Wavefront OBJ file of the C-alpha trace (Angstrom):
o trace
v 7.664 -9.969 7.929
v 4.781 -11.073 10.108
v 1.466 -9.271 10.296
v 1.828 -5.980 12.181
v 0.634 -5.667 15.780
v -0.156 -2.382 17.495
v 3.219 -0.630 17.283
v 4.578 1.587 14.526
v 7.082 -0.310 12.369
v 9.532 0.428 9.519
v 9.263 -0.907 5.966
v 12.119 -0.621 3.448
v 10.834 -0.245 -0.104
v 12.002 -2.721 -2.696
v 11.409 -1.784 -6.319
v 10.517 1.449 -8.053
v 6.706 1.424 -7.942
v 6.559 4.384 -5.512
v 9.247 6.415 -7.330
v 9.694 9.411 -7.572
v 7.967 10.075 -4.236
v 9.824 7.282 -2.465
v 12.864 5.790 -4.260
v 13.861 2.158 -3.771
v 15.485 1.658 -0.381
v 13.462 4.390 1.342
v 12.400 3.379 4.850
v 8.831 4.383 5.668
v 7.115 4.142 9.049
v 3.734 2.424 9.126
v 1.035 2.254 11.789
v -1.487 -0.616 11.930
v -4.942 0.635 10.906
v -6.807 -1.364 13.583
v -10.183 -0.661 11.997
v -9.459 2.997 11.172
v -10.527 4.152 7.736
v -8.122 4.924 4.909
v -8.849 7.087 1.914
v -7.480 8.673 -1.242
v -3.881 9.783 -0.916
v -2.998 7.396 1.906
v 0.012 5.127 1.380
v -0.879 1.665 2.645
v 0.643 -1.748 3.252
v -1.417 -4.704 1.982
v -0.944 -8.337 1.038
v -0.694 -8.698 -2.736
v -4.106 -10.138 -3.703
v -2.595 -12.670 -6.123
v 0.515 -13.467 -4.055
v -0.642 -13.486 -0.399
v 2.892 -14.065 0.916
v 4.021 -10.739 -0.627
v 3.431 -7.389 1.081
v 3.110 -4.329 -1.157
v 3.139 -0.573 -0.565
v 0.733 1.456 -2.714
v -1.206 4.712 -2.640
v -5.005 4.700 -2.368
v -6.095 6.323 -5.610
v -9.832 6.139 -4.939
v -12.509 4.386 -2.907
v -14.882 2.333 -5.037
v -18.244 0.714 -4.365
v -18.614 -1.822 -1.564
v -15.590 -0.537 0.401
v -13.010 -1.508 -2.205
v -9.849 0.528 -2.717
v -8.137 1.203 -6.031
v -4.397 1.144 -5.309
v -1.635 2.519 -7.516
v 2.085 3.144 -7.352
v 3.396 6.688 -7.794
v 5.568 5.565 -10.736
v 4.520 7.592 -13.823
v 5.214 4.601 -16.111
v 1.997 2.517 -15.846
v 3.911 -0.661 -16.685
v 6.416 -0.155 -13.858
v 3.988 -0.809 -11.002
v 1.916 -3.887 -10.314
v -1.200 -2.433 -8.738
v -4.995 -2.275 -9.091
v -4.521 -1.628 -12.813
v -3.377 -5.286 -12.910
v -5.162 -7.052 -10.046
v -8.216 -4.834 -9.545
v -9.499 -3.082 -6.423
v -8.843 -4.647 -3.019
v -11.188 -4.873 -0.021
v -10.719 -2.047 2.478
v -10.226 -4.590 5.271
v -7.160 -6.000 3.495
v -5.162 -2.911 4.502
v -2.702 -3.834 7.251
v -1.177 -0.416 7.942
v -0.982 3.210 6.819
v 2.235 5.129 6.229
v 2.805 7.870 8.819
v 6.137 9.099 7.419
v 5.909 12.787 6.517
l 1 2 3 4 5 6 7 8 9 10 11 12 13 14 15 16 17 18 19 20 21 22 23 24 25 26 27 28 29 30 31 32 33 34 35 36 37 38 39 40 41 42 43 44 45 46 47 48 49 50 51 52 53 54 55 56 57 58 59 60 61 62 63 64 65 66 67 68 69 70 71 72 73 74 75 76 77 78 79 80 81 82 83 84 85 86 87 88 89 90 91 92 93 94 95 96 97 98 99 100 101 102
């Protein structure tokens, strides 16, 4: 998938990192952030910081110093989600889009 433009777009989840909130195969609608702020509780789409060609969907757990976001999957098993517990906080400007699915 290429970098989002200005239109809302669907993303089908692969993997169980957002389970039980969103099971694998769930289609979520995202909206490009275009400079808008994101905060705790938002579900966001970002490039994986260690694998830039991979896009990941995670929830913003908290905002840390210097505009960094701590991202986590909803999966209760901490080993079942590769997130900020593994790769650390990500810069706020790395967020491509925010989930608008209710």
